C-alpha positions, -999 to 999 in steps of 0.1 A, spaced: 629 467 -76 642 492 -50 676 484 -36 679 484 1 689 516 18 721 509 37 723 509 74 742 540 79 736 579 79 730 596 49 764 603 28 782 635 34 768 632 72 797 623 94 794 609 129 811 641 141 785 663 121 756 641 136 770 649 173 773 684 167 740 684 154 726 669 183 743 693 208 729 720 186 694 707 192 701 702 230 709 737 235 679 750 213 654 730 233 667 739 265 665 773 258 629 769 245 617 751 275 630 776 299 614 803 279 580 787 280 582 780 317 590 818 321 561 827 297 535 806 316 548 823 350 547 858 336 509 850 325 503 841 361 513 872 373 494 891 351 463 871 361 469 883 397 473 917 386 438 914 367 445 901 332 413 891 317 405 852 314 398 858 279 428 873 270 446 847 285 430 822 262 438 844 235 477 849 242 479 812 249 462 805 213 484 828 196 518 824 211 516 785 208 503 785 172 528 815 164 556 793 180 547 763 158 543 786 128 578 801 134 594 764 134 572 755 103 585 788 85 623 783 95 621 745 85 606 752 49 622 729 24 615 717 -13 641 689 -11 624 656 -14 644 636 12 636 666 39 601 669 28 594 633 31 617 617 59 636 649 72 668 640 59 672 609 76 692 627 103 668 631 135 685 616 166 665 588 185 658 607 214 641 637 195 623 613 172 610 595 202 599 626 214 584 637 181 569 604 180 554 608 215 537 640 204 526 623 171 512 597 192 495 619 219 466 630 200 435 644 211 425 610 220 451 604 242 454 638 260 418 647 262 398 613 257 418 589 277 414 601 311 380 610 305 373 577 294 388 563 324 369 587 345 335 574 331 342 538 324 369 529 352 386 494 348 372 492 314 390 519 300 426 506 310 419 486 276 431 520 257 465 519 277 472 483 273 465 484 238 484 513 230 513 506 250 515 468 237 513 483 202 547 499 206 564 466 216 549 451 185 564 484 164 596 477 182 600 438 178 583 432 143 582 464 123 601 495 128 638 481 126 629 461 91 612 488 75 637 510 80 663 486 64 638 486 33 643 524 30 613 536 13 594 570 24 559 556 30 540 522 39 521 523 6 558 525 -10 570 498 9 541 476 0 547 484 -39 584 473 -35 579 443 -14 549 428 -33 558 440 -68 533 458 -90 510 489 -85 476 473 -73 492 466 -37 504 500 -38 472 511 -47 453 493 -20 476 508 5 472 541 -6 431 537 -1 435 522 33 463 548 44 437 575 33 407 559 50 425 553 85 446 586 86 416 607 73 393 593 101 421 599 125 426 634 112 390 642 119 390 635 156 420 657 160 405 687 143 372 679 162 396 684 193 409 714 180 376 729 178 368 720 214 399 735 227 400 767 207 365 775 215 370 772 254 405 791 251 390 822 229 352 819 233 345 819 196 318 795 182 331 756 175 332 758 141 351 791 139 374 772 164 382 746 143 395 769 114 415 787 136 432 755 146 435 745 113 458 776 105 483 761 129 481 728 114 489 739 81 517 763 87 540 732 99 532 707 74 525 729 45 556 744 44 583 721 55 569 683 53 585 660 79 611 682 86 589 712 100 565 685 116 594 666 136 611 697 150 577 712 159 566 678 174 593 679 198 583 714 208 545 703 210 555 674 234 575 694 257 544 718 260 517 691 261 540 668 292 544 699 311 505 709 308 494 675 316 515 669 346 511 704 365 471 698 375 474 664 385 503 667 403 485 697 422 456 677 428 476 651 442 492 676 469 459 690 477 441 657 483 469 639 500 497 663 505 518 638 484 531 652 450 534 617 433 498 609 418 510 574 408 516 566 442 486 577 456 461 563 431 452 529 447 447 552 482 421 575 465 405 550 446 397 532 479 380 566 490 362 571 455 346 534 461 332 543 496 317 572 480 301 557 451 286 533 477 272 562 494 258 578 466 240 546 452 219 544 483 215 583 487 178 591 491 181 623 468 200 606 440 173 578 440 148 605 437 165 618 407 166 585 391 127 580 396 121 610 378 139 600 347 122 567 350 90 581 348 98 604 319 113 569 300 78 556 309 59 587 299 77 587 267 73 551 261 37 555 262 36 579 237 54 561 213 23 532 214 3 559 198 25 585 183 -3 604 161 -26 610 188 1 620 217 17 645 191 -18 660 188 -24 663 226 10 676 230 4 704 204 -32 711 218 -18 716 250 10 739 239 -16 760 221 -38 762 247 -11 774 273 -2 800 250 -36 814 245 -43 812 283 -14 831 290 -22 857 266 -59 861 276 -45 865 315 -21 894 304 8 871 317 44 883 319 62 886 284 89 863 295 61 838 303 43 842 272 77 837 251 89 808 271 53 792 265 54 800 228 92 783 226 77 751 241 51 752 213 75 759 186 97 728 200 67 705 195 77 680 166 67 688 131 53 656 120 51 621 135 83 606 120 99 639 138 79 630 170 87 592 171 125 599 163 125 625 190 107 609 215 130 573 208 160 593 212 147 613 248 135 578 259 168 562 255 186 593 272 163 590 300 168 555 304 204 560 304 204 582 333 178 563 353 211 542 365 232 544 396 261 569 395 246 589 366 251 556 344 289 549 351 302 518 364 318 514 397 352 526 391 371 494 406 346 470 390 364 449 366 337 441 343 299 446 338 278 417 350 283 392 376 303 357 367 283 343 396 251 358 387 220 346 370 220 336 335 218 373 323 241 389 345 269 357 333 262 367 297 267 405 307 300 394 321 313 374 291 307 399 269 321 428 285 354 407 291 352 398 253 351 434 243 378 443 269 403 420 252 391 426 216 396 462 221 430 455 234 438 435 205 427 462 179 447 490 195 477 469 198 478 456 163 465 490 151 490 509 169 517 487 150 501 493 118 494 530 117 510 547 88 519 583 105 535 563 134 555 540 110 569 567 89 586 582 118 612 555 118 620 563 80 636 598 95 664 581 116 699 583 104 702 542 108 686 508 120 700 511 153 686 545 158 651 535 146 653 507 174 666 532 198 639 554 188 611 532 195 625 529 234 628 566 240 591 568 223 578 543 247 594 562 274 578 597 264 545 579 261 545 563 293 550 594 313 515 604 305 499 570 302 511 562 337 495 594 350 461 589 332 445 563 354 455 584 385 442 616 371 409 600 363 405 590 400 416 623 417 394 643 395 362 618 403 371 622 440 371 661 436 339 658 418 323 637 442 334 655 474 335 692 462 308 695 433 282 671 438 259 683 468 267 720 459 242 749 456 231 754 422 234 791 432 271 785 440 283 762 412 321 768 400 322 790 366 341 765 349 306 747 345 288 775 328 319 780 308 315 744 295 279 747 290 283 777 266 311 756 245 288 728 238 260 717 262 265 680 250 299 679 267 284 691 299 252 702 314 235 702 346 196 706 356 180 704 386 155 678 380 142 674 415 139 711 422 159 711 456 184 736 446 212 712 452 234 696 425 229 658 426 252 634 407 225 622 385 216 658 375 249 664 358 258 650 325 294 653 314 315 643 285 349 625 287 362 650 261 362 680 289 376 660 320 413 668 313 408 704 299 387 711 331 409 695 355 425 728 366 392 743 373 381 714 390 411 718 413 406 751 420 439 764 403 446 798 385 430 802 349 466 804 335 469 769 343 436 759 325 453 778 295 481 759 297 465 725 299 445 736 266 476 746 251 488 714 259 457 695 244 459 720 214 496 708 211 485 669 211 459 675 186 481 696 164 511 674 165 490 643 154 471 663 127 503 674 112 517 637 109 482 623 96 477 651 68 512 646 58 506 607 56 476 614 33 491 642 10 521 620 6 504 591 1 486 606 -30 516 627 -41 544 602 -38 527 569 -39 499 574 -66 512 605 -87 551 599 -87 552 561 -85 520 552 -104 512 580 -127 545 603 -137 577 584 -126 596 614 -142 581 641 -123 608 666 -109 611 670 -72 598 702 -69 565 692 -87 560 663 -64 565 684 -28 545 714 -43 517 688 -53 518 670 -18 514 709 -3 483 715 -24 468 681 -15 478 688 22 454 717 22 425 702 2 426 676 27 428 694 59 396 717 47 378 685 38 385 670 75 376 704 90 342 703 69 333 669 84 347 679 119 324 707 120 295 684 116 305 668 152 302 633 135 310 612 168 332 613 198 368 617 195 375 581 210 353 564 185 369 580 156 405 574 166 396 536 177 379 532 142 411 545 126 432 519 146 408 489 136 411 499 100 449 503 102 450 470 118 429 449 94 446 467 63 481 466 69 491 444 98 489 411 82 505 426 50 532 441 68 543 412 88 540 385 64 559 409 35 588 411 61 589 377 78 576 353 49 593 354 18 564 330 -1 538 359 7 528 369 -29 516 404 -45 481 393 -52 475 375 -20 486 411 1 463 429 -22 432 402 -16 442 400 21 442 441 24 406 443 8 392 415 29 404 426 63 395 462 56 363 452 38 349 432 67 359 458 92 342 486 74 312 465 69 308 457 104 311 494 117 286 503 91 259 477 107 265 484 141 279 521 147 249 545 149 266 574 132 276 553 106 244 534 101 225 568 95 254 575 69 246 545 49 207 544 58 210 511 77 177 504 92 177 470 107 179 467 143 217 467 156 212 436 178 206 415 146 240 428 131 260 424 164 287 394 162 298 377 197 285 409 213 318 428 197 313 466 199 319 486 165 349 501 182 367 466 181 355 456 143 394 451 133 392 418 154 373 400 126 395 418 97 429 409 113 425 372 112 407 373 78 436 393 63 461 366 76 442 336 64 437 352 29 472 363 24 484 329 36 463 308 17 464 325 -17 501 327 -13 502 292 -10 482 284 -45 498 312 -63 533 315 -79 562 325 -55 577 357 -58 607 363 -79 640 351 -65 653 389 -62 624 396 -39 628 367 -17 665 377 -15 657 409 -5 632 397 23 661 376 36 685 402 34 663 425 51 659 400 82 694 386 83 718 416 69 749 395 83 743 363 63 744 356 26 733 329 2 725 296 15 730 307 51 703 335 49 680 308 33 685 282 59 679 307 86 647 320 69 
């Protein structure tokens, strides 16, 4: 059993030297911030002088990744304490900033405002859940974990519960949730890099991967921490400039949070107008007719496929016989090639197309009204009441999973091992909340301001005069943004535009009419968010394998240099594997991230909380609780989430597998209670932990009490 780390800075690091270290950091990052702002101003001037947009994108990409690489190189180390916990000397304010960057993933920076744009009120579950999660971290976990003094969460589980089995389950769970999360970050890197440089999405992934690896590979937590501080500065500047600009443009008030409600009233009025607009109704009818036609085909797919193929072949033959233009013949041949190869392919394609057409045969292009609290109507008919109850249930379930998942994410909890003391760990959580609040308080305003701009400046425009950014994003990925003149009137209706939430923030500068250099700045901010989180996640996975599995379980006598080198090798392997998965575009960023939260919540939260606050919790109980919680969560996702169903070959109707109407994104709502129940019940019927373990728990919770006094308090 390991001893408790003392609640004081590491030996040989005096208070005076800590103060001098902090002052030096203040100077370095003040110089860095000023230099970065000057860099953006210079690029803006060069753009006005005619610098090509593509060059601006490349400069942003190379400059920011080069900067992070420089920090990584200067912070390289082979010392175990520096590599795993940054020497435990990161001041609270900088640890809070680094945690903010670690937390501001591609989902927070890119996906959250986009989700609020597409879903309105229900998207606030992400803000409420993630913010509430940090309160749980501050109250229940961070200070106590810091007192135990280990390097990682599996390390804590091994020491608290004794034996390698809880540690091993912790390793598996940490890898699962961290790998799921890092795939989402690398996917975001691919989107941003391809938009910045114009390269293919898959190539963009591996370009960005270089920036991720150079930091975490060389210096571990030490390099990642100082890089994340730099990344936070970039991402918060990048996030705030466009939204403040939109606020000034629309209301002349430079405080977007203050005008949020005022602009929401205007958006609500515009929504009512668009819902009843004759042109929008015309577009909806076209989609309804498409869905009906596809439904008719699916009644007899064999005959429908034969008719489609015959019609396409006849069209090609007729055009060739009449010596039609080459372009017309080529287009007809393309249509013929697009006809499904066989009946199975036809059924699959038509079913998907029917679902897409039905989704677009809805008011506001399928988006709910922004200020509508829940779907359905509590005072309506039975179906409307059921829809309302299900919507509310999912809203609360998602908040719960995000809160508990936040409090159990290994790469976030690891950050609080890097502070000099428990007091600094507590202060660090406070600073983390402040730096995260700056972005979260702004995201709802950003979503409303962008929606106002889209409704009033883009919808209703001529197809011949659409903004350049629409074509640019369509080239990056048509699934992220596409526009089609469905009713052939030459005017863009809301129903004719399909937009993905992952591009809303990145496109905000262009939507607001800002210079392209600001688009490059926002992309660089999104890249910083994705890279910073990916760094922490990859380090978590590599450390779980090298420190917890190899050093703690396989070779306890392994020298420090070998452990650190193994961690670096594993980090490279995991990064390449995650990039390979991300290149397949498995699911949207927000689902992948939310799945990671459910996994972390179900696997870790019950074991961590009971391990800290209940000395009777036993090792076998914790092991079974983690397995049960994670198992039921994974099972529910595999049975109900479309991408995971396809991976595991699940063919039964989704409706048969849904429990209480809960969406797969909130599967952790089943895993967490099960985990608590299993740990408590099994602990009560198995022998209590040894006296040394129980005294350890008492000392961590009540460090100023000893002996019987601590036991009475416990």
